[in-house]
VOBA-678770 format. One line per 2 residues: number of its first residue (from 0); their letters; for each residue x, y, z of N, C-alpha, C. Coordinates in nm, 4 decimals. Layout:
BEGIN
NUM = a = X/Y/Z/X/Y/Z/X/Y/Z  ... .
% end
This chain:
BEGIN
0 = mt = -3.1512/0.9410/-0.5267/-2.9968/0.9199/-0.5448/-3.0167/0.9077/-0.7005  -2.9159/0.9539/-0.7999/-2.8817/0.9342/-0.9423/-2.7430/0.8594/-0.9296 .
2 = ik = -2.7286/0.7715/-0.9304/-2.5703/0.7104/-0.9146/-2.5538/0.6362/-1.0583  -2.4709/0.6374/-1.1547/-2.4615/0.5662/-1.2511/-2.3091/0.5058/-1.2253 .
4 = pi = -2.3064/0.3918/-1.3377/-2.1716/0.3228/-1.3462/-2.0872/0.3938/-1.3737  -1.9703/0.3860/-1.2859/-1.8255/0.4466/-1.3703/-1.7279/0.3500/-1.4987 .
6 = rn = -1.7730/0.4228/-1.5560/-1.7339/0.3711/-1.7216/-1.6087/0.4247/-1.7541  -1.5479/0.5398/-1.7226/-1.4395/0.6434/-1.7473/-1.3951/0.7569/-1.6442 .
8 = dd = -1.2683/0.7752/-1.6879/-1.2313/0.8792/-1.5476/-1.3010/0.9969/-1.5392  -1.3772/1.0305/-1.6567/-1.4715/1.1685/-1.6408/-1.5982/1.0940/-1.5537 .
10 = dl = -1.6093/0.9776/-1.5530/-1.7341/0.9444/-1.4722/-1.6791/0.9442/-1.3374  -1.5274/0.8944/-1.3349/-1.4555/0.8817/-1.1844/-1.4426/1.0009/-1.0891 .
12 = ra = -1.4449/1.1385/-1.1843/-1.4355/1.2395/-1.1142/-1.5696/1.2641/-1.1087  -1.7172/1.2635/-1.1346/-1.8330/1.3100/-1.0968/-1.8609/1.2051/-0.9781 .
14 = af = -1.8287/1.0799/-0.9942/-1.8515/1.0194/-0.8651/-1.8091/1.0929/-0.7864  -1.6492/1.1084/-0.7356/-1.6188/1.1780/-0.6483/-1.6770/1.2917/-0.5816 .
16 = hl = -1.7304/1.3627/-0.6798/-1.7414/1.5085/-0.6694/-1.9109/1.4694/-0.5890  -1.9495/1.3919/-0.6451/-2.0718/1.3509/-0.5858/-2.0289/1.2873/-0.4106 .
18 = le = -1.9519/1.2166/-0.3866/-1.9176/1.1589/-0.2831/-1.8668/1.2551/-0.2069  -1.8307/1.3544/-0.2414/-1.8001/1.4746/-0.1242/-1.9305/1.5376/-0.0747 .
20 = tv = -2.0333/1.5508/-0.1694/-2.1378/1.5972/-0.1224/-2.2214/1.5186/-0.0003  -2.2021/1.4138/0.0267/-2.2835/1.3111/0.1071/-2.1477/1.2309/0.1806 .
22 = fq = -2.0042/1.3032/0.1983/-1.9203/1.2360/0.2798/-1.9482/1.2454/0.4235  -1.9993/1.3263/0.4787/-1.9919/1.3272/0.6215/-2.1504/1.3333/0.6417 .
24 = ae = -2.2018/1.2508/0.5941/-2.3755/1.1927/0.5439/-2.3696/1.1095/0.7565  -2.5107/1.1449/0.7812/-2.5120/1.0796/0.8871/-2.5526/0.9210/0.8977 .
26 = eg = -2.4979/0.8295/0.9382/-2.5069/0.6940/0.9448/-2.6659/0.6269/0.9433  -2.7122/0.6037/0.8723/-2.8796/0.5210/0.8741/-2.9596/0.6289/0.7839 .
28 = ts = -2.8796/0.6987/0.7012/-2.9581/0.8202/0.6345/-2.9491/0.7681/0.4757  -3.0264/0.8268/0.3550/-3.0216/0.8159/0.2748/-2.8779/0.8631/0.1991 .
30 = aa = -2.8734/0.9310/0.2716/-2.7026/1.0064/0.2270/-2.6298/0.9122/0.2336  -2.6079/0.8254/0.3394/-2.5257/0.7394/0.4083/-2.5161/0.6083/0.3109 .
32 = de = -2.6248/0.5703/0.2588/-2.6494/0.4747/0.1966/-2.5689/0.4957/0.0546  -2.6286/0.6697/0.0038/-2.5322/0.6777/-0.1397/-2.3797/0.6468/-0.0932 .
34 = re = -2.3416/0.7302/0.0408/-2.1814/0.6943/0.0265/-2.1420/0.5712/0.0051  -2.1869/0.4863/0.0411/-2.1660/0.3393/0.0737/-2.1517/0.2998/-0.0582 .
36 = il = -2.2222/0.3256/-0.1332/-2.2550/0.2589/-0.2861/-2.1561/0.3663/-0.3815  -2.1769/0.4500/-0.3659/-2.0013/0.5454/-0.4434/-1.9186/0.4894/-0.4463 .
38 = va = -1.8272/0.4920/-0.2798/-1.7490/0.4336/-0.2554/-1.6928/0.2946/-0.2552  -1.7906/0.2204/-0.3028/-1.8135/0.0762/-0.3686/-1.8127/0.1074/-0.5025 .
40 = li = -1.8207/0.1660/-0.5913/-1.8119/0.1837/-0.7253/-1.6577/0.2290/-0.7598  -1.6222/0.3609/-0.6518/-1.5163/0.4321/-0.7099/-1.4094/0.2907/-0.6859 .
42 = ea = -1.3678/0.2072/-0.5874/-1.3088/0.0914/-0.5503/-1.3077/0.0214/-0.6674  -1.4092/-0.0639/-0.6743/-1.4297/-0.1504/-0.7852/-1.3642/-0.1038/-0.9166 .
44 = ye = -1.3701/0.0453/-0.9376/-1.3238/0.1016/-1.0800/-1.1615/0.1208/-1.0899  -1.1599/0.1717/-0.9648/-0.9759/0.1995/-0.9210/-0.8972/0.0824/-0.9251 .
46 = nq = -0.9697/-0.0380/-0.8954/-0.9022/-0.1447/-0.8690/-0.8730/-0.2321/-1.0236  -0.9795/-0.1850/-1.0814/-0.9718/-0.2540/-1.2249/-0.8709/-0.1512/-1.3039 .
48 = yy = -0.9018/-0.0637/-1.2713/-0.7832/0.0488/-1.3892/-0.6675/0.1022/-1.3246  -0.6611/0.1555/-1.2436/-0.5345/0.2005/-1.1400/-0.4909/0.0854/-1.0002 .
50 = pi = -0.4472/-0.0577/-1.0380/-0.4246/-0.1279/-0.9273/-0.2797/-0.0947/-0.8544  -0.3208/-0.1381/-0.7781/-0.1437/-0.0835/-0.6836/-0.1095/-0.2282/-0.5597 .
52 = gp = -0.0342/-0.2546/-0.6941/0.0804/-0.3816/-0.6570/0.1756/-0.3866/-0.5093  0.2387/-0.4535/-0.4840/0.2935/-0.4172/-0.3199/0.4282/-0.3581/-0.4155 .
54 = ad = 0.4616/-0.3107/-0.2594/0.5839/-0.2347/-0.2281/0.7106/-0.2759/-0.2652  0.7940/-0.2010/-0.3579/0.9555/-0.2505/-0.3908/0.9538/-0.3071/-0.2317 .
56 = pv = 1.0879/-0.3923/-0.2322/1.1136/-0.4382/-0.1111/1.2139/-0.3553/-0.0048  1.3049/-0.2875/-0.1319/1.3956/-0.1925/-0.0491/1.3066/-0.0755/0.0323 .
58 = ea = 1.2085/-0.0121/-0.0575/1.1177/0.0792/-0.0576/1.0479/0.0479/0.0822  0.9933/-0.0985/0.0802/0.9097/-0.1321/0.2290/1.0211/-0.1161/0.3555 .
60 = ik = 1.1164/-0.1573/0.3239/1.2029/-0.1483/0.4553/1.2843/-0.0338/0.4591  1.2599/0.0571/0.3966/1.3158/0.2169/0.4080/1.1998/0.2771/0.4878 .
62 = fr = 1.0794/0.2621/0.4277/0.9731/0.2943/0.4728/0.9418/0.2507/0.6224  0.9580/0.1130/0.6522/0.9536/0.0618/0.8202/1.0320/0.1344/0.8866 .
64 = me = 1.1577/0.1496/0.8090/1.3286/0.1941/0.9248/1.2347/0.3526/0.9711  1.1876/0.4268/0.8457/1.1493/0.5587/0.8470/0.9784/0.5883/0.9930 .
66 = qq = 0.9261/0.4739/0.9743/0.8324/0.4214/1.0830/0.8678/0.4360/1.2146  0.9875/0.3380/1.2228/1.0235/0.3219/1.3502/1.1410/0.3515/1.4255 .
68 = gl = 1.1735/0.4819/1.3314/1.2869/0.5244/1.3480/1.4590/0.4849/1.4044  1.4406/0.3510/1.2956/1.5499/0.2889/1.2892/1.6832/0.3665/1.2084 .
70 = tp = 1.7932/0.3056/1.2324/1.8936/0.2950/1.1245/1.9749/0.1977/1.0664  2.0451/0.2377/0.9810/2.0926/0.1145/0.8987/2.1452/-0.0111/1.0180 .
72 = rd = 2.2082/0.0278/1.0852/2.2514/-0.0538/1.2037/2.1696/-0.1217/1.2586  2.0155/-0.0535/1.2949/1.9228/-0.1556/1.3336/1.8715/-0.3044/1.2655 .
74 = le = 1.9081/-0.2662/1.1355/1.8739/-0.3815/1.0379/1.9959/-0.4994/1.0443  2.1084/-0.4846/1.0882/2.1817/-0.5842/1.1338/2.1155/-0.7263/1.1650 .
76 = ay = 2.0641/-0.7106/1.2633/2.0116/-0.8193/1.3453/1.9417/-0.8996/1.2293  1.8952/-0.8466/1.1403/1.7793/-0.9234/1.0200/1.8467/-0.9321/0.8850 .
78 = ig = 1.9245/-0.8536/0.8711/2.0045/-0.8637/0.7226/2.1346/-0.9322/0.7327  2.2046/-0.8512/0.8254/2.3863/-0.9043/0.8619/2.4923/-0.7694/0.8482 .
80 = ss = 2.5563/-0.8177/0.8408/2.6720/-0.7347/0.8412/2.6145/-0.5455/0.7918  2.7260/-0.4864/0.8412/2.6764/-0.3254/0.7795/2.6800/-0.3433/0.6414 .
82 = gr = 2.8175/-0.3818/0.5939/2.7691/-0.4001/0.4469/2.6565/-0.4675/0.3627  2.6659/-0.5548/0.4370/2.5204/-0.6447/0.3738/2.4387/-0.5241/0.3758 .
84 = vs = 2.3960/-0.5031/0.5008/2.2575/-0.3665/0.5200/2.2636/-0.2658/0.4088  2.4013/-0.2071/0.3441/2.4377/-0.1289/0.2695/2.3963/-0.1297/0.1677 .
86 = ev = 2.4710/-0.3180/0.1232/2.4529/-0.3396/-0.0222/2.2973/-0.3961/-0.0533  2.2049/-0.4376/0.0329/2.0733/-0.4327/0.0128/1.9927/-0.2759/0.0099 .
88 = ln = 2.0318/-0.1898/0.1129/1.9495/-0.0731/0.0935/1.9999/0.0229/-0.0524  2.1356/-0.0209/-0.1028/2.1534/0.0547/-0.2434/2.1047/-0.0376/-0.3467 .
90 = rk = 2.0297/-0.1424/-0.3423/2.0149/-0.2285/-0.4207/2.1446/-0.2885/-0.4960  2.2768/-0.3168/-0.4553/2.3446/-0.3858/-0.5045/2.3517/-0.5474/-0.4611 .
92 = rp = 2.2377/-0.5613/-0.3638/2.2478/-0.7544/-0.3222/2.1104/-0.7549/-0.3350  2.0450/-0.9127/-0.3458/1.8842/-0.9142/-0.3427/1.8552/-0.9434/-0.2167 .
94 = ls = 1.7366/-0.9688/-0.1228/1.7229/-1.0016/-0.0526/1.7263/-1.1520/-0.0324  1.8364/-1.2411/0.0821/1.7819/-1.3745/0.0453/1.6669/-1.4239/0.1561 .
96 = lr = 1.6142/-1.5350/0.1141/1.4922/-1.5839/0.2208/1.5086/-1.5824/0.3337  1.6117/-1.6212/0.3915/1.6468/-1.5970/0.5579/1.6291/-1.4320/0.5793 .
98 = mv = 1.6943/-1.3643/0.4996/1.6839/-1.2354/0.5336/1.4831/-1.1808/0.5048  1.4471/-1.2073/0.4190/1.3115/-1.1957/0.4296/1.2042/-1.2842/0.5400 .
100 = kr = 1.2371/-1.3896/0.5725/1.1982/-1.4126/0.6816/1.2152/-1.3354/0.8196  1.3344/-1.3280/0.8446/1.3772/-1.2254/0.9483/1.3396/-1.0650/0.9432 .
102 = lh = 1.3200/-1.0132/0.8689/1.2307/-0.8686/0.8402/1.1043/-0.8794/0.8630  1.0298/-0.9913/0.7890/0.8641/-1.0213/0.8149/0.8823/-1.0459/0.9817 .
104 = eg = 0.9230/-1.1319/1.0583/0.9228/-1.1644/1.1605/0.9451/-1.0570/1.2491  1.0462/-0.9895/1.2476/1.1218/-0.8963/1.3438/1.0648/-0.7202/1.3119 .
106 = lr = 1.0235/-0.7259/1.1735/0.9835/-0.5564/1.1760/0.8172/-0.5943/1.1212  0.8061/-0.7092/1.0464/0.6588/-0.7210/1.0519/0.6405/-0.6549/0.8888 .
108 = ip = 0.7228/-0.6276/0.8009/0.6822/-0.6346/0.7006/0.6327/-0.7535/0.5959  0.5178/-0.6968/0.5516/0.4756/-0.7654/0.4628/0.5589/-0.8983/0.3938 .
110 = ye = 0.5249/-0.9993/0.3428/0.6083/-1.1155/0.2584/0.5883/-1.0475/0.1297  0.4336/-1.0134/0.1210/0.4109/-0.9699/-0.0381/0.5192/-0.8399/-0.0981 .
112 = sl = 0.5388/-0.7598/0.0148/0.5967/-0.6824/-0.0221/0.7669/-0.6589/-0.0662  0.8379/-0.7993/0.0553/0.9388/-0.8228/0.0638/0.9962/-0.9306/-0.0637 .
114 = ls = 0.8869/-1.0182/-0.1043/0.9002/-1.0782/-0.2585/0.8423/-1.0460/-0.3505  0.8294/-0.9174/-0.3704/0.7391/-0.8169/-0.4945/0.8419/-0.8512/-0.6313 .
116 = kv = 0.9503/-0.8642/-0.5797/1.0595/-0.8532/-0.7050/1.1395/-1.0124/-0.7556  1.0709/-1.0798/-0.6724/1.1340/-1.2034/-0.6755/1.0923/-1.2908/-0.8113 .
118 = v = 1.1341/-1.3176/-0.8887/1.0732/-1.3863/-1.0295/1.0619/-1.5197/-1.0318 .
% end
């Protein structure tokens, strides 16, 4: 096993290439141990240099709508009238705390996503 620290994107590409060779390794083998170490190194590097923040609130709502086959009319129970739903989805009206709470409780959209644009 020859694993080196990941210090730049070239090292990252090399780590991914090495990971491909051990990705299907059988548990309990040295190759599986190597896979675990590579995954940890890659995750640490990506978290430091390519962090992924919470989703945009409107994008989070639209994603949940797509997942569950919901229409804007289905959001009225969480956001309010059809006009208000339209304003939120078109980014003309921000989410109120009441809307955030209802969307979280009713559609299980994480608070982190619904509140990510709040200053």
